[in-house]
All heavy atoms as a GROMACS GRO file, in nm:
protein
  651
    1MET      N    1  10.168  13.802   4.443
    1MET     CA    2  10.223  13.827   4.574
    1MET      C    3  10.229  13.694   4.650
    1MET      O    4  10.134  13.619   4.653
    1MET     CB    5  10.135  13.928   4.645
    1MET     CG    6  10.179  13.957   4.785
    1MET     SD    7  10.059  14.074   4.855
    1MET     CE    8  10.161  14.157   4.965
    2THR      N    9  10.342  13.668   4.710
    2THR     CA   10  10.356  13.546   4.788
    2THR      C   11  10.364  13.582   4.935
    2THR      O   12  10.410  13.689   4.973
    2THR     CB   13  10.484  13.468   4.749
    2THR    OG1   14  10.597  13.551   4.774
    2THR    CG2   15  10.480  13.426   4.604
    3THR      N   16  10.320  13.488   5.017
    3THR     CA   17  10.329  13.509   5.161
    3THR      C   18  10.423  13.404   5.218
    3THR      O   19  10.428  13.292   5.170
    3THR     CB   20  10.191  13.496   5.229
    3THR    OG1   21  10.141  13.366   5.203
    3THR    CG2   22  10.095  13.602   5.178
    4GLN      N   23  10.497  13.445   5.317
    4GLN     CA   24  10.587  13.353   5.382
    4GLN      C   25  10.520  13.297   5.506
    4GLN      O   26  10.448  13.367   5.576
    4GLN     CB   27  10.716  13.423   5.424
    4GLN     CG   28  10.806  13.456   5.309
    4GLN     CD   29  10.940  13.509   5.359
    4GLN    OE1   30  10.950  13.560   5.469
    4GLN    NE2   31  11.040  13.497   5.277
    5SER      N   32  10.546  13.169   5.531
    5SER     CA   33  10.494  13.110   5.652
    5SER      C   34  10.576  13.160   5.770
    5SER      O   35  10.693  13.193   5.753
    5SER     CB   36  10.498  12.957   5.643
    5SER     OG   37  10.630  12.913   5.645
    6PRO      N   38  10.518  13.167   5.888
    6PRO     CA   39  10.594  13.216   6.003
    6PRO      C   40  10.709  13.124   6.042
    6PRO      O   41  10.806  13.168   6.099
    6PRO     CB   42  10.490  13.222   6.115
    6PRO     CG   43  10.374  13.142   6.069
    6PRO     CD   44  10.381  13.136   5.920
    7ASP      N   45  10.698  12.996   6.010
    7ASP     CA   46  10.806  12.901   6.039
    7ASP      C   47  10.883  12.874   5.910
    7ASP      O   48  10.824  12.839   5.809
    7ASP     CB   49  10.750  12.768   6.090
    7ASP     CG   50  10.682  12.781   6.225
    7ASP    OD1   51  10.729  12.863   6.307
    7ASP    OD2   52  10.583  12.710   6.247
    8PRO      N   53  11.015  12.889   5.915
    8PRO     CA   54  11.093  12.857   5.796
    8PRO      C   55  11.077  12.710   5.761
    8PRO      O   56  11.066  12.625   5.848
    8PRO     CB   57  11.237  12.887   5.835
    8PRO     CG   58  11.233  12.947   5.970
    8PRO     CD   59  11.094  12.933   6.025
    9VAL      N   60  11.072  12.681   5.634
    9VAL     CA   61  11.054  12.544   5.588
    9VAL      C   62  11.191  12.484   5.560
    9VAL      O   63  11.276  12.547   5.501
    9VAL     CB   64  10.966  12.542   5.460
    9VAL    CG1   65  10.953  12.401   5.407
    9VAL    CG2   66  10.830  12.602   5.490
   10GLY      N   67  11.210  12.362   5.605
   10GLY     CA   68  11.332  12.290   5.572
   10GLY      C   69  11.450  12.317   5.663
   10GLY      O   70  11.560  12.277   5.631
   11THR      N   71  11.430  12.382   5.775
   11THR     CA   72  11.541  12.406   5.866
   11THR      C   73  11.547  12.298   5.972
   11THR      O   74  11.448  12.228   5.999
   11THR     CB   75  11.529  12.543   5.936
   11THR    OG1   76  11.417  12.540   6.024
   11THR    CG2   77  11.516  12.656   5.835
   12LEU      N   78  11.661  12.287   6.035
   12LEU     CA   79  11.676  12.192   6.145
   12LEU      C   80  11.577  12.225   6.256
   12LEU      O   81  11.512  12.135   6.310
   12LEU     CB   82  11.819  12.196   6.199
   12LEU     CG   83  11.845  12.114   6.325
   12LEU    CD1   84  11.817  11.966   6.302
   12LEU    CD2   85  11.987  12.136   6.373
   13GLN      N   86  11.562  12.353   6.289
   13GLN     CA   87  11.472  12.392   6.397
   13GLN      C   88  11.328  12.351   6.365
   13GLN      O   89  11.255  12.307   6.454
   13GLN     CB   90  11.479  12.542   6.423
   13GLN     CG   91  11.618  12.591   6.464
   13GLN     CD   92  11.683  12.510   6.574
   13GLN    OE1   93  11.704  12.390   6.562
   13GLN    NE2   94  11.719  12.574   6.682
   14THR      N   95  11.288  12.366   6.241
   14THR     CA   96  11.152  12.327   6.201
   14THR      C   97  11.134  12.176   6.216
   14THR      O   98  11.032  12.130   6.267
   14THR     CB   99  11.124  12.370   6.056
   14THR    OG1  100  11.139  12.511   6.047
   14THR    CG2  101  10.986  12.331   6.012
   15ALA      N  102  11.232  12.100   6.171
   15ALA     CA  103  11.224  11.954   6.181
   15ALA      C  104  11.220  11.909   6.326
   15ALA      O  105  11.143  11.819   6.363
   15ALA     CB  106  11.341  11.890   6.107
   16LEU      N  107  11.302  11.970   6.411
   16LEU     CA  108  11.303  11.935   6.553
   16LEU      C  109  11.170  11.970   6.619
   16LEU      O  110  11.116  11.892   6.699
   16LEU     CB  111  11.418  12.006   6.625
   16LEU     CG  112  11.558  11.958   6.589
   16LEU    CD1  113  11.662  12.053   6.648
   16LEU    CD2  114  11.583  11.816   6.634
   17ALA      N  115  11.116  12.086   6.586
   17ALA     CA  116  10.987  12.128   6.644
   17ALA      C  117  10.876  12.033   6.601
   17ALA      O  118  10.790  11.996   6.682
   17ALA     CB  119  10.955  12.271   6.603
   18HIS      N  120  10.879  11.992   6.475
   18HIS     CA  121  10.778  11.897   6.425
   18HIS      C  122  10.790  11.764   6.500
   18HIS      O  123  10.690  11.704   6.541
   18HIS     CB  124  10.795  11.878   6.275
   18HIS     CG  125  10.700  11.781   6.216
   18HIS    ND1  126  10.564  11.800   6.212
   18HIS    CD2  127  10.721  11.659   6.159
   18HIS    CE1  128  10.505  11.696   6.155
   18HIS    NE2  129  10.599  11.609   6.122
   19THR      N  130  10.911  11.718   6.518
   19THR     CA  131  10.935  11.592   6.589
   19THR      C  132  10.883  11.602   6.733
   19THR      O  133  10.816  11.511   6.782
   19THR     CB  134  11.084  11.557   6.589
   19THR    OG1  135  11.131  11.555   6.454
   19THR    CG2  136  11.111  11.422   6.653
   20ALA      N  137  10.911  11.713   6.798
   20ALA     CA  138  10.866  11.733   6.936
   20ALA      C  139  10.714  11.733   6.945
   20ALA      O  140  10.656  11.678   7.040
   20ALA     CB  141  10.923  11.862   6.992
   21ARG      N  142  10.648  11.793   6.846
   21ARG     CA  143  10.501  11.794   6.845
   21ARG      C  144  10.443  11.654   6.830
   21ARG      O  145  10.337  11.623   6.884
   21ARG     CB  146  10.449  11.884   6.732
   21ARG     CG  147  10.456  12.031   6.764
   21ARG     CD  148  10.380  12.114   6.661
   21ARG     NE  149  10.430  12.100   6.525
   21ARG     CZ  150  10.525  12.174   6.470
   21ARG    NH1  151  10.583  12.270   6.540
   21ARG    NH2  152  10.563  12.155   6.345
   22LEU      N  153  10.513  11.568   6.759
   22LEU     CA  154  10.464  11.432   6.735
   22LEU      C  155  10.480  11.341   6.858
   22LEU      O  156  10.411  11.240   6.868
   22LEU     CB  157  10.539  11.369   6.618
   22LEU     CG  158  10.510  11.424   6.480
   22LEU    CD1  159  10.609  11.368   6.378
   22LEU    CD2  160  10.368  11.392   6.439
   23LEU      N  161  10.570  11.375   6.948
   23LEU     CA  162  10.602  11.286   7.060
   23LEU      C  163  10.482  11.240   7.140
   23LEU      O  164  10.469  11.122   7.170
   23LEU     CB  165  10.700  11.354   7.156
   23LEU     CG  166  10.847  11.339   7.123
   23LEU    CD1  167  10.930  11.417   7.224
   23LEU    CD2  168  10.891  11.196   7.115
   24GLY      N  169  10.395  11.331   7.177
   24GLY     CA  170  10.284  11.297   7.266
   24GLY      C  171  10.183  11.202   7.206
   24GLY      O  172  10.142  11.105   7.269
   25GLU      N  173  10.142  11.228   7.083
   25GLU     CA  174  10.034  11.149   7.023
   25GLU      C  175  10.081  11.043   6.925
   25GLU      O  176  10.011  10.944   6.905
   25GLU     CB  177   9.937  11.243   6.952
   25GLU     CG  178   9.862  11.334   7.047
   25GLU     CD  179   9.764  11.424   6.975
   25GLU    OE1  180   9.729  11.395   6.860
   25GLU    OE2  181   9.722  11.523   7.036
   26ARG      N  182  10.196  11.065   6.865
   26ARG     CA  183  10.243  10.970   6.762
   26ARG      C  184  10.393  10.944   6.776
   26ARG      O  185  10.473  10.985   6.693
   26ARG     CB  186  10.211  11.028   6.624
   26ARG     CG  187  10.060  11.049   6.606
   26ARG     CD  188  10.025  11.124   6.483
   26ARG     NE  189  10.045  11.040   6.367
   26ARG     CZ  190  10.034  11.083   6.243
   26ARG    NH1  191  10.004  11.208   6.218
   26ARG    NH2  192  10.052  11.002   6.141
   27PRO      N  193  10.432  10.875   6.884
   27PRO     CA  194  10.575  10.854   6.907
   27PRO      C  195  10.646  10.775   6.796
   27PRO      O  196  10.764  10.798   6.771
   27PRO     CB  197  10.580  10.781   7.041
   27PRO     CG  198  10.444  10.727   7.063
   27PRO     CD  199  10.350  10.816   6.989
   28ALA      N  200  10.575  10.687   6.727
   28ALA     CA  201  10.639  10.614   6.616
   28ALA      C  202  10.674  10.709   6.503
   28ALA      O  203  10.780  10.696   6.440
   28ALA     CB  204  10.548  10.502   6.567
   29MET      N  205  10.586  10.806   6.477
   29MET     CA  206  10.615  10.906   6.374
   29MET      C  207  10.729  10.997   6.420
   29MET      O  208  10.814  11.037   6.340
   29MET     CB  209  10.491  10.989   6.343
   29MET     CG  210  10.381  10.912   6.273
   29MET     SD  211  10.423  10.868   6.104
   29MET     CE  212  10.426  11.028   6.027
   30ALA      N  213  10.733  11.030   6.548
   30ALA     CA  214  10.843  11.110   6.603
   30ALA      C  215  10.975  11.036   6.588
   30ALA      O  216  11.078  11.096   6.554
   30ALA     CB  217  10.816  11.145   6.749
   31GLU      N  218  10.971  10.906   6.611
   31GLU     CA  219  11.091  10.824   6.594
   31GLU      C  220  11.140  10.832   6.449
   31GLU      O  221  11.259  10.854   6.423
   31GLU     CB  222  11.064  10.678   6.631
   31GLU     CG  223  11.182  10.588   6.605
   31GLU     CD  224  11.153  10.440   6.620
   31GLU    OE1  225  11.040  10.402   6.661
   31GLU    OE2  226  11.243  10.360   6.591
   32ALA      N  227  11.049  10.814   6.356
   32ALA     CA  228  11.086  10.819   6.214
   32ALA      C  229  11.144  10.955   6.177
   32ALA      O  230  11.245  10.964   6.105
   32ALA     CB  231  10.965  10.787   6.127
   33GLN      N  232  11.082  11.062   6.226
   33GLN     CA  233  11.130  11.197   6.196
   33GLN      C  234  11.269  11.218   6.255
   33GLN      O  235  11.358  11.273   6.188
   33GLN     CB  236  11.032  11.300   6.253
   33GLN     CG  237  11.072  11.443   6.232
   33GLN     CD  238  11.050  11.493   6.091
   33GLN    OE1  239  10.973  11.435   6.015
   33GLN    NE2  240  11.118  11.599   6.056
   34ALA      N  241  11.290  11.177   6.380
   34ALA     CA  242  11.421  11.193   6.444
   34ALA      C  243  11.527  11.114   6.369
   34ALA      O  244  11.639  11.162   6.349
   34ALA     CB  245  11.414  11.149   6.590
   35ARG      N  246  11.493  10.994   6.324
   35ARG     CA  247  11.590  10.914   6.248
   35ARG      C  248  11.627  10.982   6.116
   35ARG      O  249  11.742  10.976   6.072
   35ARG     CB  250  11.536  10.773   6.225
   35ARG     CG  251  11.533  10.690   6.352
   35ARG     CD  252  11.500  10.544   6.324
   35ARG     NE  253  11.480  10.469   6.445
   35ARG     CZ  254  11.578  10.424   6.525
   35ARG    NH1  255  11.704  10.449   6.495
   35ARG    NH2  256  11.550  10.355   6.633
   36GLU      N  257  11.530  11.047   6.053
   36GLU     CA  258  11.558  11.120   5.928
   36GLU      C  259  11.653  11.237   5.954
   36GLU      O  260  11.745  11.261   5.876
   36GLU     CB  261  11.428  11.168   5.862
   36GLU     CG  262  11.346  11.058   5.799
   36GLU     CD  263  11.421  10.983   5.690
   36GLU    OE1  264  11.484  11.048   5.603
   36GLU    OE2  265  11.417  10.859   5.689
   37ILE      N  266  11.631  11.308   6.062
   37ILE     CA  267  11.720  11.418   6.097
   37ILE      C  268  11.861  11.365   6.120
   37ILE      O  269  11.959  11.422   6.072
   37ILE     CB  270  11.670  11.492   6.223
   37ILE    CG1  271  11.536  11.561   6.196
   37ILE    CG2  272  11.774  11.594   6.271
   37ILE    CD1  273  11.465  11.611   6.320
   38LEU      N  274  11.871  11.253   6.193
   38LEU     CA  275  12.001  11.197   6.225
   38LEU      C  276  12.072  11.138   6.103
   38LEU      O  277  12.195  11.127   6.103
   38LEU     CB  278  11.988  11.094   6.337
   38LEU     CG  279  11.955  11.155   6.473
   38LEU    CD1  280  11.912  11.047   6.572
   38LEU    CD2  281  12.074  11.234   6.526
   39LYS      N  282  11.999  11.104   5.998
   39LYS     CA  283  12.063  11.061   5.873
   39LYS      C  284  12.140  11.177   5.811
   39LYS      O  285  12.248  11.159   5.756
   39LYS     CB  286  11.959  11.012   5.773
   39LYS     CG  287  11.909  10.873   5.798
   39LYS     CD  288  11.811  10.834   5.689
   39LYS     CE  289  11.740  10.705   5.720
   39LYS     NZ  290  11.639  10.674   5.617
   40VAL      N  291  12.082  11.296   5.821
   40VAL     CA  292  12.143  11.415   5.762
   40VAL      C  293  12.249  11.474   5.855
   40VAL      O  294  12.351  11.524   5.808
   40VAL     CB  295  12.034  11.521   5.730
   40VAL    CG1  296  12.095  11.649   5.678
   40VAL    CG2  297  11.933  11.464   5.632
   41MET      N  298  12.223  11.468   5.984
   41MET     CA  299  12.312  11.526   6.084
   41MET      C  300  12.341  11.424   6.194
   41MET      O  301  12.286  11.433   6.304
   41MET     CB  302  12.250  11.652   6.145
   41MET     CG  303  12.224  11.761   6.046
   41MET     SD  304  12.163  11.911   6.125
   41MET     CE  305  12.314  11.970   6.200
   42PRO      N  306  12.424  11.325   6.166
   42PRO     CA  307  12.453  11.221   6.265
   42PRO      C  308  12.504  11.281   6.397
   42PRO      O  309  12.584  11.374   6.397
   42PRO     CB  310  12.562  11.136   6.200
   42PRO     CG  311  12.549  11.164   6.053
   42PRO     CD  312  12.500  11.305   6.043
   43GLY      N  313  12.449  11.230   6.506
   43GLY     CA  314  12.494  11.273   6.637
   43GLY      C  315  12.434  11.404   6.685
   43GLY      O  316  12.469  11.450   6.794
   44GLN      N  317  12.345  11.464   6.609
   44GLN     CA  318  12.284  11.592   6.650
   44GLN      C  319  12.214  11.570   6.784
   44GLN      O  320  12.128  11.483   6.797
   44GLN     CB  321  12.187  11.640   6.541
   44GLN     CG  322  12.163  11.788   6.537
   44GLN     CD  323  12.076  11.841   6.648
   44GLN    OE1  324  11.991  11.772   6.701
   44GLN    NE2  325  12.096  11.967   6.682
   45ALA      N  326  12.253  11.645   6.884
   45ALA     CA  327  12.209  11.619   7.022
   45ALA      C  328  12.058  11.629   7.041
   45ALA      O  329  11.998  11.542   7.106
   45ALA     CB  330  12.281  11.714   7.117
   46ASP      N  331  11.996  11.734   6.990
   46ASP     CA  332  11.852  11.750   7.010
   46ASP      C  333  11.774  11.637   6.942
   46ASP      O  334  11.677  11.585   6.998
   46ASP     CB  335  11.804  11.885   6.956
   46ASP     CG  336  11.857  12.001   7.038
   46ASP    OD1  337  11.852  11.994   7.161
   46ASP    OD2  338  11.905  12.098   6.976
   47ALA      N  339  11.817  11.598   6.823
   47ALA     CA  340  11.750  11.488   6.752
   47ALA      C  341  11.771  11.356   6.824
   47ALA      O  342  11.679  11.273   6.832
   47ALA     CB  343  11.801  11.480   6.608
   48THR      N  344  11.889  11.336   6.881
   48THR     CA  345  11.915  11.215   6.958
   48THR      C  346  11.826  11.209   7.082
   48THR      O  347  11.769  11.104   7.114
   48THR     CB  348  12.063  11.207   6.998
   48THR    OG1  349  12.144  11.212   6.879
   48THR    CG2  350  12.095  11.080   7.075
   49LEU      N  351  11.812  11.322   7.148
   49LEU     CA  352  11.724  11.328   7.265
   49LEU      C  353  11.580  11.298   7.226
   49LEU      O  354  11.511  11.222   7.294
   49LEU     CB  355  11.733  11.466   7.330
   49LEU     CG  356  11.650  11.486   7.456
   49LEU    CD1  357  11.706  11.402   7.571
   49LEU    CD2  358  11.647  11.633   7.494
   50LEU      N  359  11.536  11.354   7.116
   50LEU     CA  360  11.399  11.329   7.068
   50LEU      C  361  11.380  11.183   7.028
   50LEU      O  362  11.274  11.125   7.053
   50LEU     CB  363  11.364  11.423   6.953
   50LEU     CG  364  11.342  11.568   6.993
   50LEU    CD1  365  11.336  11.656   6.869
   50LEU    CD2  366  11.216  11.583   7.076
   51LEU      N  367  11.481  11.124   6.965
   51LEU     CA  368  11.472  10.983   6.928
   51LEU      C  369  11.459  10.897   7.053
   51LEU      O  370  11.375  10.807   7.060
   51LEU     CB  371  11.593  10.941   6.845
   51LEU     CG  372  11.601  10.793   6.809
   51LEU    CD1  373  11.476  10.746   6.735
   51LEU    CD2  374  11.727  10.766   6.728
   52ALA      N  375  11.541  10.925   7.154
   52ALA     CA  376  11.532  10.849   7.279
   52ALA      C  377  11.395  10.866   7.342
   52ALA      O  378  11.335  10.769   7.391
   52ALA     CB  379  11.643  10.892   7.375
   53ALA      N  380  11.343  10.988   7.341
   53ALA     CA  381  11.210  11.013   7.399
   53ALA      C  382  11.101  10.941   7.320
   53ALA      O  383  11.006  10.889   7.378
   53ALA     CB  384  11.183  11.163   7.403
   54ALA      N  385  11.115  10.936   7.189
   54ALA     CA  386  11.017  10.866   7.106
   54ALA      C  387  11.019  10.716   7.135
   54ALA      O  388  10.914  10.652   7.145
   54ALA     CB  389  11.043  10.893   6.958
   55LEU      N  390  11.137  10.661   7.149
   55LEU     CA  391  11.148  10.519   7.182
   55LEU      C  392  11.090  10.493   7.321
   55LEU      O  393  11.016  10.396   7.342
   55LEU     CB  394  11.294  10.474   7.176
   55LEU     CG  395  11.353  10.469   7.035
   55LEU    CD1  396  11.504  10.454   7.041
   55LEU    CD2  397  11.291  10.358   6.953
   56ARG      N  398  11.122  10.581   7.414
   56ARG     CA  399  11.067  10.569   7.550
   56ARG      C  400  10.915  10.577   7.546
   56ARG      O  401  10.846  10.501   7.614
   56ARG     CB  402  11.126  10.680   7.637
   56ARG     CG  403  11.088  10.673   7.781
   56ARG     CD  404  11.164  10.773   7.865
   56ARG     NE  405  11.167  10.909   7.816
   56ARG     CZ  406  11.068  10.997   7.824
   56ARG    NH1  407  10.953  10.961   7.877
   56ARG    NH2  408  11.083  11.120   7.779
   57GLY      N  409  10.862  10.665   7.463
   57GLY     CA  410  10.717  10.680   7.450
   57GLY      C  411  10.649  10.557   7.394
   57GLY      O  412  10.528  10.538   7.411
   58GLN      N  413  10.726  10.472   7.328
   58GLN     CA  414  10.673  10.346   7.275
   58GLN      C  415  10.703  10.229   7.369
   58GLN      O  416  10.680  10.114   7.334
   58GLN     CB  417  10.734  10.320   7.137
   58GLN     CG  418  10.696  10.424   7.034
   58GLN     CD  419  10.770  10.402   6.905
   58GLN    OE1  420  10.731  10.316   6.826
   58GLN    NE2  421  10.877  10.478   6.883
   59GLY      N  422  10.759  10.261   7.486
   59GLY     CA  423  10.791  10.157   7.584
   59GLY      C  424  10.920  10.083   7.555
   59GLY      O  425  10.945   9.979   7.615
   60GLU      N  426  11.002  10.134   7.467
   60GLU     CA  427  11.126  10.067   7.428
   60GLU      C  428  11.245  10.124   7.504
   60GLU      O  429  11.334  10.188   7.448
   60GLU     CB  430  11.145  10.077   7.277
   60GLU     CG  431  11.036  10.007   7.200
   60GLU     CD  432  11.064   9.997   7.053
   60GLU    OE1  433  11.182   9.986   7.015
   60GLU    OE2  434  10.969  10.001   6.975
   61MET      N  435  11.245  10.101   7.636
   61MET     CA  436  11.350  10.156   7.721
   61MET      C  437  11.488  10.100   7.686
   61MET      O  438  11.587  10.173   7.690
   61MET     CB  439  11.319  10.127   7.869
   61MET     CG  440  11.187  10.180   7.916
   61MET     SD  441  11.172  10.357   7.891
   61MET     CE  442  11.014  10.386   7.964
   62ALA      N  443  11.493   9.972   7.651
   62ALA     CA  444  11.622   9.911   7.618
   62ALA      C  445  11.683   9.975   7.493
   62ALA      O  446  11.805   9.986   7.483
   62ALA     CB  447  11.607   9.761   7.599
   63ALA      N  448  11.601  10.017   7.400
   63ALA     CA  449  11.651  10.082   7.279
   63ALA      C  450  11.687  10.228   7.306
   63ALA      O  451  11.778  10.284   7.243
   63ALA     CB  452  11.547  10.074   7.168
   64ALA      N  453  11.617  10.292   7.400
   64ALA     CA  454  11.644  10.433   7.432
   64ALA      C  455  11.771  10.449   7.515
   64ALA      O  456  11.843  10.548   7.500
   64ALA     CB  457  11.525  10.492   7.507
   65ARG      N  458  11.800  10.353   7.600
   65ARG     CA  459  11.912  10.366   7.693
   65ARG      C  460  12.047  10.392   7.627
   65ARG      O  461  12.118  10.484   7.669
   65ARG     CB  462  11.918  10.242   7.782
   65ARG     CG  463  12.020  10.253   7.891
   65ARG     CD  464  12.015  10.136   7.985
   65ARG     NE  465  12.118  10.150   8.087
   65ARG     CZ  466  12.128  10.073   8.191
   65ARG    NH1  467  12.040   9.975   8.210
   65ARG    NH2  468  12.224  10.092   8.278
   66PRO      N  469  12.088  10.317   7.524
   66PRO     CA  470  12.220  10.345   7.465
   66PRO      C  471  12.227  10.479   7.392
   66PRO      O  472  12.336  10.527   7.361
   66PRO     CB  473  12.244  10.228   7.369
   66PRO     CG  474  12.112  10.164   7.348
   66PRO     CD  475  12.026  10.199   7.466
   67LEU      N  476  12.114  10.539   7.365
   67LEU     CA  477  12.113  10.672   7.304
   67LEU      C  478  12.127  10.780   7.411
   67LEU      O  479  12.204  10.875   7.394
   67LEU     CB  480  11.982  10.695   7.227
   67LEU     CG  481  11.959  10.608   7.105
   67LEU    CD1  482  11.816  10.623   7.057
   67LEU    CD2  483  12.057  10.644   6.995
   68ILE      N  484  12.053  10.766   7.518
   68ILE     CA  485  12.046  10.871   7.618
   68ILE      C  486  12.164  10.869   7.716
   68ILE      O  487  12.208  10.974   7.762
   68ILE     CB  488  11.910  10.869   7.692
   68ILE    CG1  489  11.885  11.000   7.766
   68ILE    CG2  490  11.897  10.752   7.784
   68ILE    CD1  491  11.871  11.120   7.679
   69GLU      N  492  12.218  10.753   7.747
   69GLU     CA  493  12.329  10.746   7.843
   69GLU      C  494  12.450  10.828   7.800
   69GLU      O  495  12.498  10.911   7.877
   69GLU     CB  496  12.369  10.602   7.872
   69GLU     CG  497  12.279  10.536   7.973
   69GLU     CD  498  12.324  10.396   8.011
   69GLU    OE1  499  12.382  10.325   7.926
   69GLU    OE2  500  12.298  10.357   8.125
   70PRO      N  501  12.502  10.810   7.678
   70PRO     CA  502  12.619  10.891   7.640
   70PRO      C  503  12.586  11.039   7.625
   70PRO      O  504  12.669  11.124   7.654
   70PRO     CB  505  12.666  10.831   7.508
   70PRO     CG  506  12.558  10.741   7.461
   70PRO     CD  507  12.470  10.709   7.578
   71LEU      N  508  12.465  11.068   7.583
   71LEU     CA  509  12.424  11.208   7.570
   71LEU      C  510  12.421  11.275   7.707
   71LEU      O  511  12.473  11.386   7.724
   71LEU     CB  512  12.287  11.214   7.503
   71LEU     CG  513  12.235  11.351   7.462
   71LEU    CD1  514  12.328  11.416   7.361
   71LEU    CD2  515  12.095  11.337   7.405
   72ALA      N  516  12.364  11.209   7.805
   72ALA     CA  517  12.358  11.264   7.940
   72ALA      C  518  12.497  11.274   8.003
   72ALA      O  519  12.528  11.370   8.074
   72ALA     CB  520  12.266  11.179   8.028
   73ALA      N  521  12.583  11.178   7.974
   73ALA     CA  522  12.720  11.181   8.028
   73ALA      C  523  12.800  11.296   7.967
   73ALA      O  524  12.878  11.362   8.037
   73ALA     CB  525  12.789  11.049   8.003
   74ALA      N  526  12.780  11.320   7.839
   74ALA     CA  527  12.854  11.427   7.771
   74ALA      C  528  12.804  11.566   7.809
   74ALA      O  529  12.877  11.664   7.797
   74ALA     CB  530  12.845  11.408   7.619
   75ARG      N  531  12.679  11.572   7.853
   75ARG     CA  532  12.618  11.702   7.887
   75ARG      C  533  12.552  11.694   8.024
   75ARG      O  534  12.430  11.692   8.036
   75ARG     CB  535  12.516  11.739   7.780
   75ARG     CG  536  12.586  11.759   7.647
   75ARG     CD  537  12.490  11.774   7.536
   75ARG     NE  538  12.568  11.782   7.413
   75ARG     CZ  539  12.541  11.861   7.314
   75ARG    NH1  540  12.437  11.940   7.320
   75ARG    NH2  541  12.616  11.862   7.207
   76PRO      N  542  12.633  11.692   8.128
   76PRO     CA  543  12.578  11.674   8.263
   76PRO      C  544  12.488  11.787   8.311
   76PRO      O  545  12.410  11.767   8.404
   76PRO     CB  546  12.703  11.661   8.351
   76PRO     CG  547  12.812  11.725   8.273
   76PRO     CD  548  12.778  11.703   8.129
   77HIS      N  549  12.494  11.902   8.249
   77HIS     CA  550  12.411  12.015   8.292
   77HIS      C  551  12.286  12.032   8.206
   77HIS      O  552  12.211  12.128   8.226
   77HIS     CB  553  12.492  12.144   8.292
   77HIS     CG  554  12.608  12.138   8.387
   77HIS    ND1  555  12.592  12.133   8.524
   77HIS    CD2  556  12.741  12.130   8.365
   77HIS    CE1  557  12.710  12.125   8.582
   77HIS    NE2  558  12.802  12.123   8.488
   78TRP      N  559  12.264  11.942   8.111
   78TRP     CA  560  12.146  11.950   8.026
   78TRP      C  561  12.032  11.876   8.096
   78TRP      O  562  12.026  11.753   8.097
   78TRP     CB  563  12.176  11.890   7.889
   78TRP     CG  564  12.072  11.914   7.785
   78TRP    CD1  565  11.965  12.000   7.793
   78TRP    CD2  566  12.062  11.853   7.658
   78TRP    NE1  567  11.892  11.995   7.678
   78TRP    CE2  568  11.949  11.906   7.592
   78TRP    CE3  569  12.139  11.758   7.592
   78TRP    CZ2  570  11.911  11.868   7.464
   78TRP    CZ3  571  12.103  11.720   7.464
   78TRP    CH2  572  11.989  11.774   7.401
   79ALA      N  573  11.943  11.951   8.156
   79ALA     CA  574  11.837  11.893   8.239
   79ALA      C  575  11.750  11.794   8.162
   79ALA      O  576  11.711  11.690   8.216
   79ALA     CB  577  11.751  12.005   8.298
   80ALA      N  578  11.717  11.825   8.038
   80ALA     CA  579  11.631  11.735   7.959
   80ALA      C  580  11.695  11.598   7.941
   80ALA      O  581  11.627  11.495   7.952
   80ALA     CB  582  11.598  11.798   7.825
   81ALA      N  583  11.824  11.596   7.915
   81ALA     CA  584  11.893  11.467   7.897
   81ALA      C  585  11.898  11.391   8.029
   81ALA      O  586  11.879  11.268   8.032
   81ALA     CB  587  12.034  11.490   7.843
   82GLN      N  588  11.923  11.462   8.139
   82GLN     CA  589  11.928  11.396   8.269
   82GLN      C  590  11.792  11.341   8.309
   82GLN      O  591  11.782  11.230   8.362
   82GLN     CB  592  11.980  11.494   8.376
   82GLN     CG  593  12.118  11.550   8.347
   82GLN     CD  594  12.223  11.444   8.324
   82GLN    OE1  595  12.230  11.344   8.395
   82GLN    NE2  596  12.309  11.467   8.225
   83LEU      N  597  11.688  11.417   8.280
   83LEU     CA  598  11.552  11.370   8.310
   83LEU      C  599  11.519  11.244   8.230
   83LEU      O  600  11.470  11.145   8.285
   83LEU     CB  601  11.450  11.480   8.280
   83LEU     CG  602  11.303  11.440   8.296
   83LEU    CD1  603  11.271  11.405   8.440
   83LEU    CD2  604  11.212  11.549   8.246
   84ASP      N  605  11.546  11.247   8.100
   84ASP     CA  606  11.516  11.130   8.016
   84ASP      C  607  11.597  11.009   8.062
   84ASP      O  608  11.548  10.897   8.064
   84ASP     CB  609  11.544  11.160   7.869
   84ASP     CG  610  11.422  11.210   7.797
   84ASP    OD1  611  11.326  11.253   7.864
   84ASP    OD2  612  11.420  11.206   7.672
   85LEU      N  613  11.723  11.032   8.100
   85LEU     CA  614  11.804  10.921   8.151
   85LEU      C  615  11.740  10.862   8.276
   85LEU      O  616  11.731  10.739   8.289
   85LEU     CB  617  11.947  10.968   8.180
   85LEU     CG  618  12.039  10.863   8.241
   85LEU    CD1  619  12.055  10.742   8.150
   85LEU    CD2  620  12.174  10.924   8.275
   86GLY      N  621  11.697  10.946   8.366
   86GLY     CA  622  11.632  10.898   8.487
   86GLY      C  623  11.508  10.817   8.460
   86GLY      O  624  11.484  10.713   8.520
   87VAL      N  625  11.428  10.863   8.365
   87VAL     CA  626  11.305  10.792   8.330
   87VAL      C  627  11.339  10.656   8.269
   87VAL      O  628  11.277  10.555   8.300
   87VAL     CB  629  11.218  10.875   8.235
   87VAL    CG1  630  11.100  10.794   8.182
   87VAL    CG2  631  11.168  11.001   8.306
   88VAL      N  632  11.437  10.654   8.180
   88VAL     CA  633  11.476  10.528   8.115
   88VAL      C  634  11.531  10.429   8.218
   88VAL      O  635  11.499  10.311   8.214
   88VAL     CB  636  11.580  10.554   8.004
   88VAL    CG1  637  11.648  10.426   7.958
   88VAL    CG2  638  11.514  10.623   7.885
   89LEU      N  639  11.610  10.478   8.311
   89LEU     CA  640  11.669  10.390   8.411
   89LEU      C  641  11.568  10.344   8.517
   89LEU      O  642  11.584  10.239   8.578
   89LEU     CB  643  11.787  10.457   8.480
   89LEU     CG  644  11.908  10.483   8.389
   89LEU    CD1  645  12.015  10.558   8.464
   89LEU    CD2  646  11.962  10.353   8.330
   90ALA      N  647  11.463  10.424   8.536
   90ALA     CA  648  11.361  10.387   8.636
   90ALA      C  649  11.282  10.269   8.583
   90ALA      O  650  11.237  10.183   8.644
   90ALA     CB  651  11.268  10.503   8.664
   0.00000   0.00000   0.00000
């Protein structure tokens, strides 16, 4: 008899959730995870936001800015993107 884990393995949602969990304590690992997601799905908005947040978490505002600016411009009603843009610009 096999048991299934409550979280599906290998899905985009699982990878994004894992990346988000890494942000607070291990932003460099979150950056690596987000970059891996973006290799498979270039331009994926949630992964791009997480990558920008990971860079910001490492103090790399100059690297985060070109990622978050177009994302925030393309999605003016996405509060998370607008917040990250504000933090990067501050």
